[in-house]
PDB file of the backbone (N, CA, C, O) and the ligand in Angstrom, with CONECT records:
HET     ZN  A 101       1
ATOM      1  N   MET A   1     316.067 232.166  53.906  1.00  0.00           N
ATOM      2  CA  MET A   1     316.567 230.839  54.190  1.00  0.00           C
ATOM      3  C   MET A   1     316.473 230.600  55.759  1.00  0.00           C
ATOM      4  O   MET A   1     316.784 231.466  56.577  1.00  0.00           O
ATOM      5  N   GLU A   2     316.049 229.436  56.065  1.00  0.00           N
ATOM      6  CA  GLU A   2     315.767 229.186  57.435  1.00  0.00           C
ATOM      7  C   GLU A   2     316.961 228.962  58.206  1.00  0.00           C
ATOM      8  O   GLU A   2     317.908 228.349  57.712  1.00  0.00           O
ATOM      9  N   ALA A   3     316.989 229.456  59.495  1.00  0.00           N
ATOM     10  CA  ALA A   3     318.070 229.262  60.404  1.00  0.00           C
ATOM     11  C   ALA A   3     318.260 227.807  60.762  1.00  0.00           C
ATOM     12  O   ALA A   3     317.305 227.046  60.917  1.00  0.00           O
ATOM     13  N   VAL A   4     319.508 227.447  60.885  1.00  0.00           N
ATOM     14  CA  VAL A   4     319.844 226.046  61.278  1.00  0.00           C
ATOM     15  C   VAL A   4     320.463 226.005  62.625  1.00  0.00           C
ATOM     16  O   VAL A   4     321.268 226.864  62.984  1.00  0.00           O
ATOM     17  N   ARG A   5     320.084 224.989  63.390  1.00  0.00           N
ATOM     18  CA  ARG A   5     320.691 224.760  64.675  1.00  0.00           C
ATOM     19  C   ARG A   5     321.228 223.329  64.848  1.00  0.00           C
ATOM     20  O   ARG A   5     320.913 222.438  64.058  1.00  0.00           O
ATOM     21  N   THR A   6     322.028 223.130  65.873  1.00  0.00           N
ATOM     22  CA  THR A   6     322.500 221.816  66.103  1.00  0.00           C
ATOM     23  C   THR A   6     321.814 221.044  67.180  1.00  0.00           C
ATOM     24  O   THR A   6     321.718 221.502  68.318  1.00  0.00           O
ATOM     25  N   CYS A   7     321.336 219.880  66.840  1.00  0.00           N
ATOM     26  CA  CYS A   7     320.581 219.097  67.896  1.00  0.00           C
ATOM     27  C   CYS A   7     321.544 218.579  68.924  1.00  0.00           C
ATOM     28  O   CYS A   7     322.602 218.041  68.596  1.00  0.00           O
ATOM     29  N   LEU A   8     321.183 218.741  70.129  1.00  0.00           N
ATOM     30  CA  LEU A   8     321.986 218.284  71.315  1.00  0.00           C
ATOM     31  C   LEU A   8     322.204 216.780  71.452  1.00  0.00           C
ATOM     32  O   LEU A   8     323.127 216.265  72.082  1.00  0.00           O
ATOM     33  N   GLY A   9     321.204 216.111  70.759  1.00  0.00           N
ATOM     34  CA  GLY A   9     321.261 214.697  70.781  1.00  0.00           C
ATOM     35  C   GLY A   9     322.152 214.031  69.840  1.00  0.00           C
ATOM     36  O   GLY A   9     323.134 213.376  70.189  1.00  0.00           O
ATOM     37  N   CYS A  10     321.755 214.231  68.549  1.00  0.00           N
ATOM     38  CA  CYS A  10     322.473 213.506  67.429  1.00  0.00           C
ATOM     39  C   CYS A  10     323.602 214.433  66.922  1.00  0.00           C
ATOM     40  O   CYS A  10     324.443 213.981  66.145  1.00  0.00           O
ATOM     41  N   ARG A  11     323.645 215.697  67.334  1.00  0.00           N
ATOM     42  CA  ARG A  11     324.655 216.682  66.876  1.00  0.00           C
ATOM     43  C   ARG A  11     324.606 217.007  65.360  1.00  0.00           C
ATOM     44  O   ARG A  11     325.545 217.559  64.787  1.00  0.00           O
ATOM     45  N   GLN A  12     323.439 216.627  64.733  1.00  0.00           N
ATOM     46  CA  GLN A  12     323.149 216.992  63.413  1.00  0.00           C
ATOM     47  C   GLN A  12     322.710 218.415  63.376  1.00  0.00           C
ATOM     48  O   GLN A  12     322.042 218.864  64.308  1.00  0.00           O
ATOM     49  N   ARG A  13     323.058 219.179  62.318  1.00  0.00           N
ATOM     50  CA  ARG A  13     322.380 220.417  62.037  1.00  0.00           C
ATOM     51  C   ARG A  13     321.063 220.274  61.357  1.00  0.00           C
ATOM     52  O   ARG A  13     320.943 219.462  60.439  1.00  0.00           O
ATOM     53  N   ALA A  14     320.018 221.052  61.773  1.00  0.00           N
ATOM     54  CA  ALA A  14     318.688 220.791  61.319  1.00  0.00           C
ATOM     55  C   ALA A  14     318.039 222.313  61.333  1.00  0.00           C
ATOM     56  O   ALA A  14     318.399 223.200  62.106  1.00  0.00           O
ATOM     57  N   PRO A  15     317.049 222.433  60.361  1.00  0.00           N
ATOM     58  CA  PRO A  15     316.248 223.702  60.437  1.00  0.00           C
ATOM     59  C   PRO A  15     315.549 223.824  61.877  1.00  0.00           C
ATOM     60  O   PRO A  15     315.151 222.837  62.495  1.00  0.00           O
ATOM     61  N   ARG A  16     315.448 225.077  62.320  1.00  0.00           N
ATOM     62  CA  ARG A  16     314.959 225.153  63.653  1.00  0.00           C
ATOM     63  C   ARG A  16     313.568 224.753  63.768  1.00  0.00           C
ATOM     64  O   ARG A  16     313.131 224.432  64.873  1.00  0.00           O
ATOM     65  N   SER A  17     312.778 224.741  62.664  1.00  0.00           N
ATOM     66  CA  SER A  17     311.389 224.292  62.709  1.00  0.00           C
ATOM     67  C   SER A  17     311.339 222.777  63.097  1.00  0.00           C
ATOM     68  O   SER A  17     310.320 222.364  63.651  1.00  0.00           O
ATOM     69  N   SER A  18     312.267 222.013  62.867  1.00  0.00           N
ATOM     70  CA  SER A  18     312.268 220.562  63.153  1.00  0.00           C
ATOM     71  C   SER A  18     312.843 220.275  64.501  1.00  0.00           C
ATOM     72  O   SER A  18     312.906 219.124  64.932  1.00  0.00           O
ATOM     73  N   LEU A  19     313.277 221.349  65.192  1.00  0.00           N
ATOM     74  CA  LEU A  19     313.959 221.181  66.620  1.00  0.00           C
ATOM     75  C   LEU A  19     313.016 221.865  67.624  1.00  0.00           C
ATOM     76  O   LEU A  19     312.121 222.622  67.247  1.00  0.00           O
ATOM     77  N   VAL A  20     313.231 221.590  68.831  1.00  0.00           N
ATOM     78  CA  VAL A  20     312.561 222.193  69.950  1.00  0.00           C
ATOM     79  C   VAL A  20     313.634 223.019  70.891  1.00  0.00           C
ATOM     80  O   VAL A  20     314.662 222.506  71.333  1.00  0.00           O
ATOM     81  N   ARG A  21     313.276 224.218  71.096  1.00  0.00           N
ATOM     82  CA  ARG A  21     314.192 225.026  71.918  1.00  0.00           C
ATOM     83  C   ARG A  21     313.921 224.833  73.337  1.00  0.00           C
ATOM     84  O   ARG A  21     312.757 224.766  73.731  1.00  0.00           O
ATOM     85  N   VAL A  22     314.995 224.731  74.199  1.00  0.00           N
ATOM     86  CA  VAL A  22     314.932 224.589  75.726  1.00  0.00           C
ATOM     87  C   VAL A  22     315.699 225.649  76.245  1.00  0.00           C
ATOM     88  O   VAL A  22     316.601 226.153  75.576  1.00  0.00           O
ATOM     89  N   VAL A  23     315.404 226.051  77.442  1.00  0.00           N
ATOM     90  CA  VAL A  23     316.189 227.045  78.187  1.00  0.00           C
ATOM     91  C   VAL A  23     316.229 226.628  79.658  1.00  0.00           C
ATOM     92  O   VAL A  23     315.385 225.861  80.123  1.00  0.00           O
ATOM     93  N   ALA A  24     317.118 227.093  80.304  1.00  0.00           N
ATOM     94  CA  ALA A  24     317.347 226.761  81.795  1.00  0.00           C
ATOM     95  C   ALA A  24     316.619 227.766  82.662  1.00  0.00           C
ATOM     96  O   ALA A  24     316.773 228.970  82.456  1.00  0.00           O
ATOM     97  N   ARG A  25     315.830 227.314  83.625  1.00  0.00           N
ATOM     98  CA  ARG A  25     315.138 228.259  84.587  1.00  0.00           C
ATOM     99  C   ARG A  25     315.276 227.717  86.022  1.00  0.00           C
ATOM    100  O   ARG A  25     314.626 226.729  86.364  1.00  0.00           O
ATOM    101  N   ASP A  26     316.085 228.327  86.837  1.00  0.00           N
ATOM    102  CA  ASP A  26     316.161 227.825  88.194  1.00  0.00           C
ATOM    103  C   ASP A  26     316.509 226.264  88.336  1.00  0.00           C
ATOM    104  O   ASP A  26     315.904 225.541  89.128  1.00  0.00           O
ATOM    105  N   GLY A  27     317.476 225.837  87.547  1.00  0.00           N
ATOM    106  CA  GLY A  27     317.804 224.441  87.607  1.00  0.00           C
ATOM    107  C   GLY A  27     316.891 223.488  86.813  1.00  0.00           C
ATOM    108  O   GLY A  27     317.123 222.282  86.720  1.00  0.00           O
ATOM    109  N   ARG A  28     315.882 224.080  86.269  1.00  0.00           N
ATOM    110  CA  ARG A  28     314.933 223.252  85.436  1.00  0.00           C
ATOM    111  C   ARG A  28     315.275 223.581  83.945  1.00  0.00           C
ATOM    112  O   ARG A  28     315.600 224.702  83.552  1.00  0.00           O
ATOM    113  N   VAL A  29     315.165 222.492  83.183  1.00  0.00           N
ATOM    114  CA  VAL A  29     315.165 222.750  81.747  1.00  0.00           C
ATOM    115  C   VAL A  29     313.681 222.851  81.290  1.00  0.00           C
ATOM    116  O   VAL A  29     312.880 221.927  81.427  1.00  0.00           O
ATOM    117  N   VAL A  30     313.400 224.011  80.755  1.00  0.00           N
ATOM    118  CA  VAL A  30     312.089 224.364  80.298  1.00  0.00           C
ATOM    119  C   VAL A  30     311.971 224.314  78.729  1.00  0.00           C
ATOM    120  O   VAL A  30     312.810 224.856  78.009  1.00  0.00           O
ATOM    121  N   VAL A  31     310.940 223.668  78.269  1.00  0.00           N
ATOM    122  CA  VAL A  31     310.740 223.604  76.798  1.00  0.00           C
ATOM    123  C   VAL A  31     310.121 224.903  76.315  1.00  0.00           C
ATOM    124  O   VAL A  31     309.016 225.251  76.730  1.00  0.00           O
ATOM    125  N   ASP A  32     310.788 225.600  75.477  1.00  0.00           N
ATOM    126  CA  ASP A  32     310.308 226.916  74.847  1.00  0.00           C
ATOM    127  C   ASP A  32     309.625 226.702  73.523  1.00  0.00           C
ATOM    128  O   ASP A  32     310.181 226.978  72.461  1.00  0.00           O
ATOM    129  N   ALA A  33     308.532 226.254  73.596  1.00  0.00           N
ATOM    130  CA  ALA A  33     307.794 225.793  72.294  1.00  0.00           C
ATOM    131  C   ALA A  33     307.806 226.966  71.257  1.00  0.00           C
ATOM    132  O   ALA A  33     308.036 226.760  70.065  1.00  0.00           O
ATOM    133  N   ALA A  34     307.536 228.263  71.796  1.00  0.00           N
ATOM    134  CA  ALA A  34     307.356 229.221  70.871  1.00  0.00           C
ATOM    135  C   ALA A  34     308.753 229.922  70.521  1.00  0.00           C
ATOM    136  O   ALA A  34     308.806 230.858  69.723  1.00  0.00           O
ATOM    137  N   ALA A  35     309.894 229.401  71.179  1.00  0.00           N
ATOM    138  CA  ALA A  35     311.214 229.913  70.995  1.00  0.00           C
ATOM    139  C   ALA A  35     311.287 231.395  71.245  1.00  0.00           C
ATOM    140  O   ALA A  35     311.925 232.115  70.476  1.00  0.00           O
ATOM    141  N   ARG A  36     310.667 231.868  72.275  1.00  0.00           N
ATOM    142  CA  ARG A  36     310.633 233.261  72.606  1.00  0.00           C
ATOM    143  C   ARG A  36     311.278 233.592  73.909  1.00  0.00           C
ATOM    144  O   ARG A  36     311.517 234.772  74.169  1.00  0.00           O
ATOM    145  N   LEU A  37     311.587 232.611  74.774  1.00  0.00           N
ATOM    146  CA  LEU A  37     312.078 232.906  75.986  1.00  0.00           C
ATOM    147  C   LEU A  37     313.463 233.553  75.970  1.00  0.00           C
ATOM    148  O   LEU A  37     314.303 233.127  75.178  1.00  0.00           O
ATOM    149  N   PRO A  38     313.728 234.496  76.749  1.00  0.00           N
ATOM    150  CA  PRO A  38     315.127 235.132  76.708  1.00  0.00           C
ATOM    151  C   PRO A  38     316.117 234.172  77.342  1.00  0.00           C
ATOM    152  O   PRO A  38     315.766 233.260  78.090  1.00  0.00           O
ATOM    153  N   GLY A  39     317.385 234.429  76.999  1.00  0.00           N
ATOM    154  CA  GLY A  39     318.459 233.688  77.601  1.00  0.00           C
ATOM    155  C   GLY A  39     319.080 232.745  76.600  1.00  0.00           C
ATOM    156  O   GLY A  39     318.767 232.714  75.409  1.00  0.00           O
ATOM    157  N   ARG A  40     319.974 231.987  77.169  1.00  0.00           N
ATOM    158  CA  ARG A  40     320.669 231.047  76.353  1.00  0.00           C
ATOM    159  C   ARG A  40     319.744 229.805  76.056  1.00  0.00           C
ATOM    160  O   ARG A  40     319.164 229.248  76.988  1.00  0.00           O
ATOM    161  N   GLY A  41     319.622 229.414  74.874  1.00  0.00           N
ATOM    162  CA  GLY A  41     318.772 228.356  74.468  1.00  0.00           C
ATOM    163  C   GLY A  41     319.607 227.208  73.864  1.00  0.00           C
ATOM    164  O   GLY A  41     320.732 227.385  73.396  1.00  0.00           O
ATOM    165  N   ALA A  42     318.956 225.985  73.910  1.00  0.00           N
ATOM    166  CA  ALA A  42     319.645 224.868  73.229  1.00  0.00           C
ATOM    167  C   ALA A  42     318.552 224.189  72.398  1.00  0.00           C
ATOM    168  O   ALA A  42     317.375 224.473  72.618  1.00  0.00           O
ATOM    169  N   TRP A  43     318.875 223.348  71.499  1.00  0.00           N
ATOM    170  CA  TRP A  43     318.003 222.768  70.548  1.00  0.00           C
ATOM    171  C   TRP A  43     318.042 221.350  70.436  1.00  0.00           C
ATOM    172  O   TRP A  43     319.157 220.830  70.390  1.00  0.00           O
ATOM    173  N   VAL A  44     316.943 220.565  70.377  1.00  0.00           N
ATOM    174  CA  VAL A  44     316.983 219.112  70.316  1.00  0.00           C
ATOM    175  C   VAL A  44     315.835 218.679  69.468  1.00  0.00           C
ATOM    176  O   VAL A  44     314.819 219.371  69.390  1.00  0.00           O
ATOM    177  N   HIS A  45     315.976 217.517  68.812  1.00  0.00           N
ATOM    178  CA  HIS A  45     314.952 216.945  67.968  1.00  0.00           C
ATOM    179  C   HIS A  45     313.894 216.322  69.113  1.00  0.00           C
ATOM    180  O   HIS A  45     314.318 215.598  70.014  1.00  0.00           O
ATOM    181  N   PRO A  46     312.589 216.645  68.999  1.00  0.00           N
ATOM    182  CA  PRO A  46     311.611 216.009  69.864  1.00  0.00           C
ATOM    183  C   PRO A  46     311.678 214.503  69.531  1.00  0.00           C
ATOM    184  O   PRO A  46     311.891 214.068  68.399  1.00  0.00           O
ATOM    185  N   GLY A  47     311.480 213.773  70.600  1.00  0.00           N
ATOM    186  CA  GLY A  47     311.481 212.236  70.343  1.00  0.00           C
ATOM    187  C   GLY A  47     312.477 211.635  71.282  1.00  0.00           C
ATOM    188  O   GLY A  47     313.358 212.304  71.822  1.00  0.00           O
ATOM    189  N   SER A  48     312.309 210.342  71.462  1.00  0.00           N
ATOM    190  CA  SER A  48     313.046 209.756  72.582  1.00  0.00           C
ATOM    191  C   SER A  48     314.582 209.592  72.226  1.00  0.00           C
ATOM    192  O   SER A  48     315.415 209.660  73.131  1.00  0.00           O
ATOM    193  N   GLU A  49     314.937 209.389  70.989  1.00  0.00           N
ATOM    194  CA  GLU A  49     316.320 209.135  70.758  1.00  0.00           C
ATOM    195  C   GLU A  49     317.177 210.278  71.098  1.00  0.00           C
ATOM    196  O   GLU A  49     318.028 210.183  71.982  1.00  0.00           O
ATOM    197  N   CYS A  50     316.985 211.346  70.435  1.00  0.00           N
ATOM    198  CA  CYS A  50     317.847 212.550  70.629  1.00  0.00           C
ATOM    199  C   CYS A  50     317.766 213.079  72.039  1.00  0.00           C
ATOM    200  O   CYS A  50     318.787 213.498  72.584  1.00  0.00           O
ATOM    201  N   VAL A  51     316.599 213.079  72.657  1.00  0.00           N
ATOM    202  CA  VAL A  51     316.415 213.582  73.931  1.00  0.00           C
ATOM    203  C   VAL A  51     317.114 212.710  74.939  1.00  0.00           C
ATOM    204  O   VAL A  51     317.806 213.236  75.811  1.00  0.00           O
ATOM    205  N   ARG A  52     316.970 211.412  74.865  1.00  0.00           N
ATOM    206  CA  ARG A  52     317.704 210.513  75.815  1.00  0.00           C
ATOM    207  C   ARG A  52     319.206 210.635  75.700  1.00  0.00           C
ATOM    208  O   ARG A  52     319.944 210.666  76.684  1.00  0.00           O
ATOM    209  N   THR A  53     319.622 210.702  74.441  1.00  0.00           N
ATOM    210  CA  THR A  53     321.053 210.820  74.205  1.00  0.00           C
ATOM    211  C   THR A  53     321.610 212.158  74.981  1.00  0.00           C
ATOM    212  O   THR A  53     322.572 212.142  75.749  1.00  0.00           O
ATOM    213  N   ALA A  54     320.915 213.199  74.676  1.00  0.00           N
ATOM    214  CA  ALA A  54     321.297 214.513  75.310  1.00  0.00           C
ATOM    215  C   ALA A  54     321.222 214.385  76.769  1.00  0.00           C
ATOM    216  O   ALA A  54     322.144 214.877  77.419  1.00  0.00           O
ATOM    217  N   ILE A  55     320.258 213.795  77.383  1.00  0.00           N
ATOM    218  CA  ILE A  55     320.239 213.643  78.833  1.00  0.00           C
ATOM    219  C   ILE A  55     321.470 212.777  79.318  1.00  0.00           C
ATOM    220  O   ILE A  55     322.160 213.130  80.274  1.00  0.00           O
ATOM    221  N   GLN A  56     321.675 211.748  78.677  1.00  0.00           N
ATOM    222  CA  GLN A  56     322.747 210.837  79.067  1.00  0.00           C
ATOM    223  C   GLN A  56     324.119 211.506  79.053  1.00  0.00           C
ATOM    224  O   GLN A  56     324.981 211.247  79.893  1.00  0.00           O
ATOM    225  N   ARG A  57     324.276 212.366  78.072  1.00  0.00           N
ATOM    226  CA  ARG A  57     325.549 213.139  77.889  1.00  0.00           C
ATOM    227  C   ARG A  57     325.563 214.287  78.741  1.00  0.00           C
ATOM    228  O   ARG A  57     326.600 214.949  78.788  1.00  0.00           O
ATOM    229  N   LYS A  58     324.476 214.655  79.486  1.00  0.00           N
ATOM    230  CA  LYS A  58     324.477 215.842  80.225  1.00  0.00           C
ATOM    231  C   LYS A  58     324.645 217.046  79.359  1.00  0.00           C
ATOM    232  O   LYS A  58     325.254 218.038  79.760  1.00  0.00           O
ATOM    233  N   ALA A  59     324.124 216.964  78.210  1.00  0.00           N
ATOM    234  CA  ALA A  59     324.338 217.952  77.164  1.00  0.00           C
ATOM    235  C   ALA A  59     323.599 219.197  77.483  1.00  0.00           C
ATOM    236  O   ALA A  59     324.070 220.281  77.138  1.00  0.00           O
ATOM    237  N   PHE A  60     322.418 219.111  78.150  1.00  0.00           N
ATOM    238  CA  PHE A  60     321.558 220.302  78.427  1.00  0.00           C
ATOM    239  C   PHE A  60     322.324 221.260  79.320  1.00  0.00           C
ATOM    240  O   PHE A  60     322.405 222.455  79.034  1.00  0.00           O
ATOM    241  N   GLY A  61     322.912 220.713  80.454  1.00  0.00           N
ATOM    242  CA  GLY A  61     323.580 221.579  81.303  1.00  0.00           C
ATOM    243  C   GLY A  61     324.821 222.292  80.678  1.00  0.00           C
ATOM    244  O   GLY A  61     325.089 223.474  80.896  1.00  0.00           O
ATOM    245  N   ARG A  62     325.503 221.517  79.933  1.00  0.00           N
ATOM    246  CA  ARG A  62     326.644 222.105  79.166  1.00  0.00           C
ATOM    247  C   ARG A  62     326.176 223.271  78.136  1.00  0.00           C
ATOM    248  O   ARG A  62     326.703 224.383  78.082  1.00  0.00           O
ATOM    249  N   ALA A  63     325.208 222.875  77.413  1.00  0.00           N
ATOM    250  CA  ALA A  63     324.838 223.824  76.416  1.00  0.00           C
ATOM    251  C   ALA A  63     324.156 225.081  76.945  1.00  0.00           C
ATOM    252  O   ALA A  63     324.218 226.158  76.353  1.00  0.00           O
ATOM    253  N   LEU A  64     323.497 224.890  78.098  1.00  0.00           N
ATOM    254  CA  LEU A  64     322.847 226.009  78.612  1.00  0.00           C
ATOM    255  C   LEU A  64     323.661 226.688  79.723  1.00  0.00           C
ATOM    256  O   LEU A  64     323.203 227.652  80.335  1.00  0.00           O
ATOM    257  N   ARG A  65     324.872 226.172  79.975  1.00  0.00           N
ATOM    258  CA  ARG A  65     325.710 226.710  81.014  1.00  0.00           C
ATOM    259  C   ARG A  65     325.015 226.871  82.406  1.00  0.00           C
ATOM    260  O   ARG A  65     325.065 227.925  83.039  1.00  0.00           O
ATOM    261  N   ALA A  66     324.394 225.800  82.816  1.00  0.00           N
ATOM    262  CA  ALA A  66     323.616 225.767  83.974  1.00  0.00           C
ATOM    263  C   ALA A  66     323.678 224.517  84.618  1.00  0.00           C
ATOM    264  O   ALA A  66     323.836 223.481  83.972  1.00  0.00           O
ATOM    265  N   THR A  67     323.555 224.535  85.960  1.00  0.00           N
ATOM    266  CA  THR A  67     323.367 223.181  86.701  1.00  0.00           C
ATOM    267  C   THR A  67     321.862 222.745  86.631  1.00  0.00           C
ATOM    268  O   THR A  67     320.965 223.454  87.087  1.00  0.00           O
ATOM    269  N   ILE A  68     321.665 221.647  86.086  1.00  0.00           N
ATOM    270  CA  ILE A  68     320.327 221.226  85.824  1.00  0.00           C
ATOM    271  C   ILE A  68     320.030 220.079  86.846  1.00  0.00           C
ATOM    272  O   ILE A  68     320.759 219.094  86.963  1.00  0.00           O
ATOM    273  N   THR A  69     318.915 220.291  87.561  1.00  0.00           N
ATOM    274  CA  THR A  69     318.424 219.385  88.522  1.00  0.00           C
ATOM    275  C   THR A  69     317.090 218.725  88.225  1.00  0.00           C
ATOM    276  O   THR A  69     316.727 217.698  88.799  1.00  0.00           O
ATOM    277  N   ASP A  70     316.344 219.388  87.261  1.00  0.00           N
ATOM    278  CA  ASP A  70     315.013 218.847  86.966  1.00  0.00           C
ATOM    279  C   ASP A  70     314.890 218.841  85.412  1.00  0.00           C
ATOM    280  O   ASP A  70     314.915 219.871  84.738  1.00  0.00           O
ATOM    281  N   LEU A  71     314.752 217.571  84.904  1.00  0.00           N
ATOM    282  CA  LEU A  71     314.661 217.329  83.456  1.00  0.00           C
ATOM    283  C   LEU A  71     313.239 216.952  83.064  1.00  0.00           C
ATOM    284  O   LEU A  71     313.008 216.506  81.940  1.00  0.00           O
ATOM    285  N   THR A  72     312.225 217.134  84.026  1.00  0.00           N
ATOM    286  CA  THR A  72     310.937 216.633  83.753  1.00  0.00           C
ATOM    287  C   THR A  72     310.322 217.028  82.410  1.00  0.00           C
ATOM    288  O   THR A  72     309.828 216.199  81.647  1.00  0.00           O
ATOM    289  N   SER A  73     310.379 218.342  82.163  1.00  0.00           N
ATOM    290  CA  SER A  73     309.753 218.761  80.906  1.00  0.00           C
ATOM    291  C   SER A  73     310.487 218.323  79.645  1.00  0.00           C
ATOM    292  O   SER A  73     309.912 218.212  78.562  1.00  0.00           O
ATOM    293  N   VAL A  74     311.701 218.095  79.821  1.00  0.00           N
ATOM    294  CA  VAL A  74     312.487 217.454  78.651  1.00  0.00           C
ATOM    295  C   VAL A  74     312.158 216.073  78.432  1.00  0.00           C
ATOM    296  O   VAL A  74     312.117 215.577  77.306  1.00  0.00           O
ATOM    297  N   GLU A  75     311.903 215.390  79.592  1.00  0.00           N
ATOM    298  CA  GLU A  75     311.539 213.935  79.443  1.00  0.00           C
ATOM    299  C   GLU A  75     310.130 213.828  78.823  1.00  0.00           C
ATOM    300  O   GLU A  75     309.812 212.773  78.275  1.00  0.00           O
ATOM    301  N   GLU A  76     309.293 214.838  78.878  1.00  0.00           N
ATOM    302  CA  GLU A  76     308.019 214.688  78.185  1.00  0.00           C
ATOM    303  C   GLU A  76     308.238 214.804  76.684  1.00  0.00           C
ATOM    304  O   GLU A  76     307.374 214.371  75.922  1.00  0.00           O
ATOM    305  N   LEU A  77     309.310 215.346  76.237  1.00  0.00           N
ATOM    306  CA  LEU A  77     309.572 215.489  74.801  1.00  0.00           C
ATOM    307  C   LEU A  77     309.794 214.078  74.218  1.00  0.00           C
ATOM    308  O   LEU A  77     309.560 213.839  73.034  1.00  0.00           O
ATOM    309  N   THR A  78     310.207 213.245  74.996  1.00  0.00           N
ATOM    310  CA  THR A  78     310.427 211.765  74.424  1.00  0.00           C
ATOM    311  C   THR A  78     309.149 211.021  74.023  1.00  0.00           C
ATOM    312  O   THR A  78     309.160 209.958  73.404  1.00  0.00           O
ATOM    313  N   THR A  79     308.059 211.658  74.421  1.00  0.00           N
ATOM    314  CA  THR A  79     306.693 211.020  73.977  1.00  0.00           C
ATOM    315  C   THR A  79     306.202 211.603  72.696  1.00  0.00           C
ATOM    316  O   THR A  79     305.227 211.116  72.123  1.00  0.00           O
ATOM    317  N   LEU A  80     306.867 212.659  72.222  1.00  0.00           N
ATOM    318  CA  LEU A  80     306.340 213.258  71.032  1.00  0.00           C
ATOM    319  C   LEU A  80     306.548 212.540  69.751  1.00  0.00           C
ATOM    320  O   LEU A  80     305.845 212.754  68.764  1.00  0.00           O
ATOM    321  N   GLU A  81     307.562 211.653  69.781  1.00  0.00           N
ATOM    322  CA  GLU A  81     307.955 210.821  68.595  1.00  0.00           C
ATOM    323  C   GLU A  81     306.833 210.000  68.189  1.00  0.00           C
ATOM    324  O   GLU A  81     306.562 209.941  66.990  1.00  0.00           O
ATOM    325  N   GLU A  82     306.097 209.312  69.098  1.00  0.00           N
ATOM    326  CA  GLU A  82     305.062 208.398  68.692  1.00  0.00           C
ATOM    327  C   GLU A  82     303.939 209.182  68.046  1.00  0.00           C
ATOM    328  O   GLU A  82     303.333 208.741  67.070  1.00  0.00           O
ATOM    329  N   ARG A  83     303.655 210.420  68.637  1.00  0.00           N
ATOM    330  CA  ARG A  83     302.685 211.271  68.135  1.00  0.00           C
ATOM    331  C   ARG A  83     302.983 211.631  66.656  1.00  0.00           C
ATOM    332  O   ARG A  83     302.125 211.494  65.784  1.00  0.00           O
ATOM    333  N   ALA A  84     304.199 212.086  66.415  1.00  0.00           N
ATOM    334  CA  ALA A  84     304.614 212.546  65.139  1.00  0.00           C
ATOM    335  C   ALA A  84     304.509 211.426  63.985  1.00  0.00           C
ATOM    336  O   ALA A  84     304.346 211.707  62.798  1.00  0.00           O
ATOM    337  N   GLU A  85     304.615 210.227  64.452  1.00  0.00           N
ATOM    338  CA  GLU A  85     304.653 209.132  63.522  1.00  0.00           C
ATOM    339  C   GLU A  85     303.192 208.801  62.972  1.00  0.00           C
ATOM    340  O   GLU A  85     303.049 208.168  61.926  1.00  0.00           O
ATOM    341  N   ARG A  86     302.188 209.230  63.678  1.00  0.00           N
ATOM    342  CA  ARG A  86     300.751 209.111  63.178  1.00  0.00           C
ATOM    343  C   ARG A  86     300.496 210.031  62.027  1.00  0.00           C
ATOM    344  O   ARG A  86     300.995 211.153  61.945  1.00  0.00           O
ATOM    345  N   PRO A  87     299.634 209.460  61.073  1.00  0.00           N
ATOM    346  CA  PRO A  87     299.283 210.320  59.910  1.00  0.00           C
ATOM    347  C   PRO A  87     298.665 211.577  60.398  1.00  0.00           C
ATOM    348  O   PRO A  87     297.931 211.565  61.386  1.00  0.00           O
ATOM    349  N   MET A  88     298.949 212.719  59.704  1.00  0.00           N
ATOM    350  CA  MET A  88     298.304 213.934  59.964  1.00  0.00           C
ATOM    351  C   MET A  88     297.058 214.194  59.274  1.00  0.00           C
ATOM    352  O   MET A  88     296.904 213.799  58.118  1.00  0.00           O
ATOM    353  N   ASP A  89     296.135 214.846  59.913  1.00  0.00           N
ATOM    354  CA  ASP A  89     294.834 215.048  59.264  1.00  0.00           C
ATOM    355  C   ASP A  89     294.834 216.393  58.335  1.00  0.00           C
ATOM    356  O   ASP A  89     294.129 216.504  57.333  1.00  0.00           O
ATOM    357  N   ASP A  90     295.648 217.307  58.772  1.00  0.00           N
ATOM    358  CA  ASP A  90     295.610 218.572  58.057  1.00  0.00           C
ATOM    359  C   ASP A  90     296.371 218.542  56.724  1.00  0.00           C
ATOM    360  O   ASP A  90     296.419 219.548  56.017  1.00  0.00           O
TER     361      ASP A  90
HETATM  362 ZN    ZN A 101     318.704 214.971  66.950  1.00  0.00          ZN2+
END
């Protein structure tokens, strides 16, 4: 059975394959696409809604127990939603 994590944005529990893991590194939130980086991780649905909600709530800093000054790579996740809505070829 697949592990379930809670999305920082919508607070819904979801299988980890539908979420993206992020970790804190030197005040930056780094997207851990392979979910292999050590340390405390947080999970969020890629796409603008959950990511923006998490940013507005300052949920990344709380979940990662770090002071976050750079959310650049997380903001890039907000663009994934449109990509995911396109029909897949495979
Ligand atoms: Zn979510």
